[in-house]
C-alpha positions as CSV (number, residue, x, y, z in Angstrom):
1,M,19.2,0.1,-4.2
2,S,19.9,-0.6,-7.5
3,S,23.1,0.4,-9.6
4,D,22.6,-0.5,-13.0
5,T,22.3,2.3,-15.4
6,S,19.9,3.1,-17.6
7,S,20.2,4.6,-21.3
8,I,18.3,8.1,-22.4
9,D,17.4,8.3,-26.0
10,D,16.3,11.0,-27.8
11,N,12.7,10.9,-26.2
12,A,13.0,10.7,-22.4
13,I,11.9,13.2,-20.5
14,I,13.3,13.0,-16.2
15,L,10.5,13.8,-13.8
16,V,12.6,15.8,-11.0
17,K,10.9,17.2,-7.7
18,D,11.2,21.0,-7.9
19,T,13.8,22.0,-5.5
20,T,14.7,25.5,-7.2
21,S,13.4,28.7,-8.4
22,T,14.8,30.4,-11.6
23,V,15.9,34.4,-12.1
24,P,15.0,36.1,-14.6
25,S,17.3,37.5,-17.4
26,K,17.5,40.1,-19.6
27,H,20.6,37.9,-21.4
28,R,20.3,34.2,-22.5
29,Y,23.2,32.5,-20.5
30,H,24.3,29.0,-21.7
31,T,24.9,26.7,-18.8
32,S,27.6,24.5,-19.8
33,E,26.6,20.8,-20.3
34,H,29.3,19.4,-17.6
35,E,27.8,22.3,-15.4
36,I,24.3,20.6,-15.9
37,R,25.6,16.9,-15.8
38,K,27.7,17.4,-13.2
39,K,24.3,19.0,-11.0
40,L,22.0,16.2,-12.1
41,R,25.1,13.6,-12.0
42,I,24.3,12.4,-15.8
43,S,27.8,10.8,-16.9
44,S,28.7,12.2,-20.7
45,N,27.5,8.7,-22.6
46,K,24.2,10.2,-21.0
47,Q,23.7,7.3,-18.8
48,L,21.2,7.9,-15.5
49,N,22.1,6.0,-12.6
50,R,18.8,4.9,-10.4
51,K,20.2,5.6,-7.2
52,D,21.2,9.4,-8.6
53,I,17.7,10.8,-8.8
54,S,16.5,13.0,-6.8
55,D,13.5,12.1,-4.3
56,I,10.9,12.9,-6.4
57,C,8.2,10.9,-5.0
58,N,7.7,12.1,-1.2
59,I,5.1,10.0,0.2
60,E,4.6,11.8,3.2
61,E,3.3,14.9,1.4
62,V,1.0,13.3,-1.4
63,E,-2.7,13.5,-0.3
64,Y,-4.9,11.2,-1.3
65,Y,-8.7,11.5,-0.7
66,F,-11.7,9.2,-1.7
67,E,-15.0,10.2,-3.9
68,N,-17.2,8.5,-6.1
69,D,-16.1,5.5,-4.9
70,L,-12.7,6.5,-6.8
71,R,-9.1,7.3,-5.1
72,K,-7.9,10.6,-5.7
73,V,-4.7,12.7,-5.5
74,K,-4.4,16.4,-4.5
75,P,-2.5,18.3,-7.3
76,Y,0.6,18.9,-6.4
77,Y,3.5,20.8,-8.6
78,Y,6.0,18.8,-10.5
79,E,9.3,19.3,-12.4
80,Y,10.1,18.0,-15.9
81,R,13.8,18.0,-16.9
82,T,15.1,17.2,-20.7
83,F,18.1,18.0,-23.1
84,T,17.1,19.5,-26.0
85,K,15.8,16.3,-28.6
86,K,17.0,16.3,-32.3
87,R,14.0,16.9,-33.9
88,W,13.7,20.4,-31.4
89,I,16.9,21.7,-32.5
90,G,16.4,25.2,-34.9
91,R,13.0,25.4,-33.3
92,T,11.3,27.9,-31.1
93,I,10.5,27.0,-27.7
94,L,7.0,27.8,-28.0
95,D,6.4,26.1,-31.4
96,V,7.8,23.2,-29.6
97,F,5.9,22.9,-26.4
98,T,2.6,23.6,-28.5
99,T,3.0,21.0,-31.1
100,E,4.3,18.3,-29.1
101,F,3.1,18.6,-25.7
102,R,-0.7,18.5,-26.5
103,D,-2.0,17.3,-23.0
104,R,-2.2,20.7,-21.9
105,S,-4.9,23.0,-23.8
106,P,-3.1,26.1,-26.1
107,Q,-4.5,28.4,-23.4
108,Y,-2.0,27.4,-21.1
109,Y,1.1,28.3,-23.3
110,V,-0.8,31.3,-25.0
111,H,-1.7,34.3,-22.6
112,K,-4.6,36.4,-25.0
113,E,-3.7,39.6,-22.7
114,H,0.3,39.8,-23.7
115,D,0.5,39.7,-27.2
116,D,1.1,36.0,-28.2
117,M,3.2,35.7,-25.0
118,A,3.0,31.9,-23.8
119,R,1.9,32.8,-20.1
120,A,4.1,29.3,-19.1
121,I,7.4,30.3,-20.5
122,K,7.0,34.3,-19.4
123,R,6.4,33.3,-15.8
124,G,9.2,30.6,-15.6
125,S,7.5,27.5,-15.6
126,I,9.3,27.2,-18.4
127,T,13.1,27.6,-18.4
128,V,16.2,27.1,-20.8
129,N,19.1,26.4,-19.1
130,N,17.6,27.8,-16.0
131,Q,16.9,31.1,-17.1
132,T,13.4,32.4,-18.1
133,V,13.4,33.2,-21.5
134,S,11.4,34.8,-24.4
135,T,8.7,32.6,-26.9
136,D,10.9,33.0,-29.7
137,T,13.8,31.9,-28.4
138,I,15.6,29.5,-30.8
139,L,16.4,25.9,-28.7
140,R,20.3,24.5,-29.6
141,N,21.8,21.9,-29.3
142,Q,22.1,20.3,-25.8
143,D,20.2,23.3,-24.2
144,F,18.6,22.2,-20.9
145,I,15.1,22.7,-20.7
146,T,12.4,22.5,-17.8
147,H,8.7,22.4,-17.4
148,K,7.2,23.0,-13.5
149,I,3.6,21.9,-14.4
150,H,0.7,21.7,-11.8
151,R,-0.3,17.9,-12.0
152,H,-3.1,16.1,-11.9
153,E,-3.1,12.9,-11.7
154,P,-5.9,10.6,-13.2
155,P,-9.0,8.9,-11.0
156,V,-8.4,5.0,-10.3
157,T,-10.8,2.8,-8.1
158,A,-11.4,3.2,-4.8
159,E,-11.0,-0.5,-4.6
160,K,-8.2,-1.8,-1.9
161,I,-5.5,-3.6,-3.1
162,K,-5.8,-7.0,-1.6
163,I,-2.7,-8.9,0.0
164,I,-2.6,-12.4,-1.1
165,C,0.8,-13.0,0.7
166,K,3.7,-11.2,2.3
167,N,6.7,-12.8,3.5
168,D,10.1,-11.2,4.1
169,D,10.9,-11.3,0.5
170,L,7.8,-11.6,-1.6
171,I,4.5,-9.6,-1.8
172,V,1.8,-11.0,-3.4
173,I,-1.2,-8.7,-4.4
174,N,-4.6,-8.6,-6.4
175,K,-4.3,-5.7,-8.1
176,P,-7.6,-4.0,-9.2
177,G,-8.5,-2.7,-12.8
178,S,-7.2,1.1,-13.5
179,I,-4.6,1.2,-11.0
180,P,-0.6,1.5,-12.6
181,I,1.7,-0.8,-11.0
182,H,4.6,1.7,-11.2
183,P,4.9,5.2,-12.5
184,S,4.4,6.3,-16.3
185,G,2.2,8.9,-18.5
186,R,0.2,10.7,-16.2
187,Y,0.3,8.8,-13.3
188,L,2.6,8.9,-10.2
189,Y,1.5,8.7,-7.1
190,N,-2.1,7.0,-7.8
191,T,0.0,3.9,-8.4
192,V,0.2,0.6,-6.9
193,L,4.0,1.0,-5.4
194,H,3.4,4.4,-4.5
195,I,-0.2,3.0,-2.7
196,L,1.5,-0.1,-0.8
197,R,4.4,2.7,0.2
198,K,1.7,5.0,1.7
199,E,-0.5,2.3,3.3
200,H,1.1,-0.2,4.2
201,Q,5.0,1.0,4.7
202,L,6.4,-0.8,1.9
203,D,9.8,0.5,0.6
204,S,12.2,-0.8,-2.0
205,L,10.0,-2.9,-4.2
206,H,11.2,-4.7,-7.2
207,T,8.1,-5.5,-9.7
208,I,8.3,-9.1,-11.6
209,N,5.2,-9.1,-14.0
210,R,3.7,-5.8,-14.5
211,L,0.0,-6.1,-16.0
212,D,-1.4,-3.2,-17.8
213,R,-3.4,-0.7,-16.4
214,L,-6.7,-1.7,-16.7
215,T,-6.0,-5.2,-16.3
216,S,-7.2,-6.5,-13.1
217,G,-4.7,-9.8,-10.9
218,I,-1.8,-11.5,-9.4
219,T,1.1,-9.2,-9.3
220,L,4.6,-10.5,-7.7
221,I,6.5,-7.8,-6.2
222,A,10.2,-9.0,-4.6
223,I,11.0,-7.4,-1.2
224,N,14.8,-7.5,-1.8
225,K,17.0,-7.8,-5.1
226,Q,17.6,-11.3,-4.7
227,K,14.0,-12.6,-4.5
228,A,14.0,-10.7,-7.5
229,R,16.7,-12.0,-9.4
230,E,15.1,-15.3,-8.1
231,L,12.0,-14.7,-9.5
232,E,12.8,-12.9,-12.9
233,E,15.2,-15.9,-13.8
234,Q,12.6,-18.6,-13.1
235,I,10.0,-16.5,-16.1
236,R,12.9,-15.7,-18.0
237,S,13.9,-19.9,-18.3
238,R,9.8,-20.2,-18.9
239,N,9.6,-21.9,-15.6
240,V,6.7,-19.9,-14.1
241,R,3.5,-21.3,-15.5
242,K,0.3,-18.5,-16.1
243,E,-2.8,-18.5,-16.3
244,Y,-5.0,-15.4,-16.8
245,V,-9.0,-15.7,-18.0
246,C,-10.8,-13.1,-20.0
247,R,-14.7,-12.6,-21.5
248,V,-14.1,-12.0,-25.5
249,L,-16.9,-11.6,-28.2
250,G,-18.5,-14.2,-29.6
251,E,-19.1,-18.0,-29.2
252,F,-15.7,-19.3,-28.8
253,P,-15.0,-22.6,-29.9
254,T,-14.9,-25.8,-27.5
255,E,-11.9,-27.0,-28.9
256,E,-8.1,-26.1,-27.2
257,I,-6.5,-23.4,-29.6
258,I,-3.3,-23.0,-29.8
259,C,-2.3,-19.7,-31.3
260,D,1.5,-19.6,-32.0
261,Q,1.6,-16.0,-34.5
262,P,4.5,-13.9,-33.6
263,I,4.0,-10.4,-32.4
264,K,5.4,-7.4,-33.2
265,C,5.4,-3.6,-31.7
266,V,4.2,-1.2,-35.0
267,S,4.0,1.8,-33.4
268,H,6.2,2.0,-29.9
269,K,4.7,6.0,-28.7
270,L,1.2,4.2,-29.0
271,G,2.1,0.9,-27.5
272,L,0.7,-0.7,-30.2
273,N,1.1,-4.4,-31.0
274,S,0.1,-6.6,-34.1
275,V,0.9,-10.1,-35.4
276,S,3.4,-10.1,-38.0
277,S,5.6,-12.3,-39.7
278,D,8.3,-10.8,-38.6
279,G,7.6,-10.2,-35.3
280,K,8.9,-12.4,-32.2
281,P,7.9,-15.8,-31.4
282,S,4.8,-15.9,-29.4
283,T,2.6,-18.6,-28.5
284,T,-0.9,-18.7,-26.2
285,V,-3.3,-21.8,-25.4
286,F,-7.0,-20.8,-25.1
287,N,-9.8,-23.2,-23.4
288,R,-13.2,-22.1,-23.1
289,V,-14.8,-22.0,-20.1
290,H,-18.6,-20.7,-20.8
291,Y,-20.6,-19.3,-23.2
292,N,-23.8,-16.8,-22.8
293,G,-24.9,-16.4,-25.9
294,H,-23.1,-13.0,-26.4
295,T,-19.8,-13.4,-25.1
296,S,-17.1,-16.4,-23.6
297,V,-15.2,-16.5,-20.5
298,V,-12.1,-17.9,-21.7
299,R,-8.5,-19.0,-19.8
300,C,-5.6,-18.3,-21.6
301,K,-2.0,-19.5,-20.7
302,P,0.6,-17.1,-22.3
303,I,3.7,-19.8,-23.0
304,T,5.7,-16.8,-24.0
305,G,5.6,-13.6,-22.5
306,R,5.2,-10.8,-25.2
307,T,3.0,-7.1,-25.0
308,H,-0.4,-7.6,-25.4
309,Q,-0.1,-10.9,-26.3
310,I,-3.4,-12.5,-25.2
311,R,-4.6,-9.3,-26.7
312,V,-3.2,-9.8,-30.0
313,H,-3.7,-13.2,-29.9
314,L,-7.3,-12.5,-28.9
315,Q,-7.5,-10.1,-31.8
316,Y,-6.4,-12.4,-34.7
317,L,-9.1,-15.2,-33.8
318,G,-11.9,-13.2,-34.3
319,Y,-12.6,-13.1,-30.8
320,P,-11.4,-9.6,-29.2
321,I,-11.9,-9.1,-25.4
322,A,-15.4,-7.7,-25.3
323,N,-14.6,-4.2,-23.6
324,D,-10.9,-4.0,-24.7
325,P,-10.8,-0.2,-26.0
326,L,-7.6,-0.6,-27.7
327,Y,-8.1,-4.1,-29.8
328,N,-12.1,-3.8,-30.0
329,H,-12.1,-0.3,-30.6
330,P,-15.1,-0.1,-33.4
331,S,-13.7,3.3,-34.8
332,A,-10.3,2.1,-35.4
333,W,-10.8,-1.4,-36.6
334,G,-14.0,-1.4,-38.5
335,A,-15.8,-4.2,-39.0
336,S,-13.1,-6.6,-39.0
337,K,-11.5,-5.4,-35.9
338,G,-8.3,-7.0,-37.1
339,K,-9.2,-10.8,-37.1
340,G,-6.6,-12.7,-39.1
341,G,-3.9,-9.4,-39.1
342,F,-4.0,-6.8,-40.8
343,D,-1.8,-5.1,-43.6
344,Q,0.9,-2.0,-43.5
345,E,-1.7,0.1,-45.1
346,T,-4.6,-1.3,-41.8
347,T,-2.1,-0.6,-39.6
348,A,-1.0,3.5,-40.7
349,R,-5.0,3.9,-40.7
350,V,-5.3,2.6,-37.6
351,I,-2.1,4.3,-35.5
352,D,-3.7,7.4,-37.5
353,Y,-6.9,7.1,-35.8
354,F,-5.6,6.8,-32.1
355,M,-3.1,9.5,-32.6
356,R,-5.8,12.0,-33.7
357,E,-7.5,11.1,-30.7
358,G,-4.8,12.3,-28.6
359,L,-3.1,9.1,-27.6
360,G,0.3,9.0,-27.0
361,D,0.5,12.7,-26.9
362,E,1.3,12.8,-22.9
363,E,4.5,13.9,-21.4
364,K,6.4,10.3,-21.3
365,T,8.2,9.4,-18.3
366,I,9.3,6.2,-20.4
367,V,12.3,5.7,-22.3
368,I,12.8,3.1,-25.3
369,N,15.5,2.1,-26.2
370,S,16.0,2.5,-30.3
371,E,17.9,-1.1,-30.8
372,T,15.9,-3.4,-28.7
373,G,12.0,-1.9,-28.0
374,E,12.6,-2.5,-24.3
375,E,11.3,0.5,-22.0
376,T,12.9,1.4,-19.2
377,N,11.1,4.1,-15.9
378,L,12.7,6.6,-15.0
379,T,10.2,8.0,-12.4
380,N,11.6,5.2,-9.8
381,D,13.3,7.4,-6.8
382,K,15.6,5.8,-3.9
383,E,13.8,3.8,-2.1
384,T,11.1,2.4,-5.5
385,V,12.9,0.1,-7.6
386,I,11.6,-0.9,-10.7
387,S,12.9,-4.6,-11.5
388,E,16.5,-5.6,-12.7
389,T,16.4,-6.8,-15.8
390,N,13.4,-5.0,-17.8
391,N,15.8,-5.3,-21.2
392,A,16.0,-9.2,-20.8
393,G,15.1,-10.8,-24.0
394,E,12.0,-12.5,-22.7
395,R,9.7,-10.0,-21.2
396,N,9.1,-10.9,-17.4
397,E,5.6,-9.3,-18.6
398,D,2.5,-10.7,-20.6
399,E,0.0,-7.5,-20.7
400,T,2.6,-4.5,-19.9
401,S,3.2,-1.7,-22.5
402,D,3.6,1.6,-19.7
403,T,2.8,3.8,-22.8
404,P,-0.2,6.2,-22.9
405,V,-2.4,3.0,-25.0
406,G,-3.6,1.3,-22.3
407,D,-4.1,4.5,-21.0
408,E,-7.3,5.0,-22.8
409,G,-9.2,5.8,-19.8
410,T,-7.1,9.2,-19.0
411,H,-8.4,11.1,-21.6
412,Y,-11.8,12.3,-20.2
413,L,-11.9,15.7,-19.9
414,N,-15.0,17.9,-18.2
415,E,-15.8,21.5,-19.1
416,D,-14.1,23.0,-15.8
417,Y,-10.9,24.3,-15.3
418,C,-8.1,24.6,-12.2
419,E,-7.7,27.8,-11.0
420,E,-4.2,27.2,-10.1
421,C,-2.8,26.3,-13.7
422,A,-6.0,26.7,-16.1
423,N,-5.8,22.7,-17.4
424,Q,-9.0,21.4,-17.9
425,K,-10.2,18.9,-15.0
426,F,-10.5,15.3,-15.4
427,D,-14.0,13.9,-15.4
428,D,-15.1,11.2,-13.3
429,P,-14.2,8.1,-15.1
430,L,-17.5,5.5,-15.9
431,P,-17.3,2.0,-14.8
432,H,-16.8,0.7,-17.3
433,Q,-13.8,2.6,-18.0
434,L,-12.0,1.6,-15.0
435,C,-11.0,-2.1,-16.2
436,I,-11.0,-4.3,-18.8
437,W,-12.1,-8.0,-18.7
438,L,-8.7,-10.0,-18.6
439,H,-7.5,-10.9,-15.3
440,A,-4.3,-12.8,-13.8
441,L,-5.9,-16.2,-12.2
442,K,-3.0,-17.5,-10.8
443,Y,0.7,-17.6,-11.2
444,E,2.8,-21.3,-10.3
445,G,6.6,-22.0,-10.4
446,D,8.8,-24.9,-8.6
447,G,7.1,-25.2,-5.0
448,W,4.8,-21.9,-5.2
449,K,1.4,-21.2,-6.6
450,Y,-0.7,-18.0,-5.7
451,E,-4.1,-17.7,-7.2
452,T,-7.1,-15.4,-6.8
453,E,-11.0,-15.7,-7.0
454,L,-12.8,-15.8,-10.1
455,P,-13.4,-11.5,-11.1
456,E,-17.5,-11.0,-11.1
457,W,-17.1,-10.5,-14.9
458,A,-16.1,-13.9,-15.4
459,K,-18.9,-15.8,-13.3
460,T,-21.5,-17.5,-15.4
461,D,-24.4,-15.1,-13.7
462,F,-22.5,-12.1,-15.3
463,V,-24.8,-9.7,-16.9
464,G,-22.9,-7.0,-17.9
465,D,-21.6,-7.8,-21.0
466,R,-25.5,-6.8,-23.0
467,D,-24.4,-3.4,-23.5
468,I,-21.0,-2.9,-24.2
469,S,-19.7,0.3,-25.6
470,V,-16.3,2.7,-25.7
471,D,-16.7,6.4,-26.2
472,G,-20.8,5.6,-27.2
473,A,-19.8,3.5,-30.0
474,S,-20.9,0.4,-29.8
475,I,-18.4,-2.9,-30.1
476,G,-20.9,-5.7,-29.5
């Protein structure tokens, strides 16, 4: 169990199992910060020890079921807890929730039959300092806010998580596309770590390389801290050779291409990255495998490990991954699709587009360090431990962002509403929304190597690239 601590910044929201009930009161009672921190075991310098987080993931209670070739989770109740953010001070509780947590419909907060009274606030689902309050309650510095929700997780593929190797120290899997590795955004139980816990009774898991939800392939998970440190040190010192395969739009050149353009995160909230002169040094080696007249299959060897490195470098070269809903989105990027990089005006326009589409509005369970830009996940319980060196200078993962973008398929809602909470239910995602054509094919270190077979979309007889679209818009 890790004893490391993670700073909680101004954007942190802590997700915990609901264990208490609130009692309405006519008077505003301001629980002392000391008492709240004592109850939550949070020190005065706002540091949270992972081992002290409540047992938020009772894997025995989770109910998976399978429908339409998808894995689904039966909805359940959870509670978010946070202290007032600086930007919330002086605003009403209703204003904060209706403007900053737009993943919930206005009907969730506002009850038409009760003079614009917010239903969730009135019934005590949202509390301040453990007390039920009115919708016009003004938030003050260090107010403690809770939000008990009926949580609906988006469906993921029903494809089995194939175990390539398992011993006393390590488990290596071939991760299917659509399944996040660890809890983030809307996903908690529909994640690799909790599926492994449920189906293979594997606890105390330490993720080493963490692929994006839509990316498939080799994923290394240590079963003890010593193995985790060993592999993380190998990756940090660049003694691990990685090879990916992808399918890109157009005819990729036959000669080897080395892209060494620096990469910078241009929006932490969206997880959007771009080639930038003031970015971090980044190098990827590309070699074409074959071309079918429409798309090319390319082998990619990332020398560094920046977030979205392969996707960003391919976009810069003018050969974006053909079904990439982020870096090859036609409505966001326009005709150039980001080839050769883009200026500040284009960056602002793209960010605005994705924000208007709702990407980034989910209640995040991620902390982003404002100084380093690194991310730490707070939804790990006593038994499921995230890698201890997340904030190392050289990131351990090539394609992960842990932010709502990358979860581009989670916003497909139907017209059916949950009777329990009045939220819209998720539509079943279509097959093309379950993966991106990017696959971690091989990881190799000193004395070890793990490799998967080629995915179907990377083979020469694949014809599924003839009609590629995102949200109904052709990206071919």
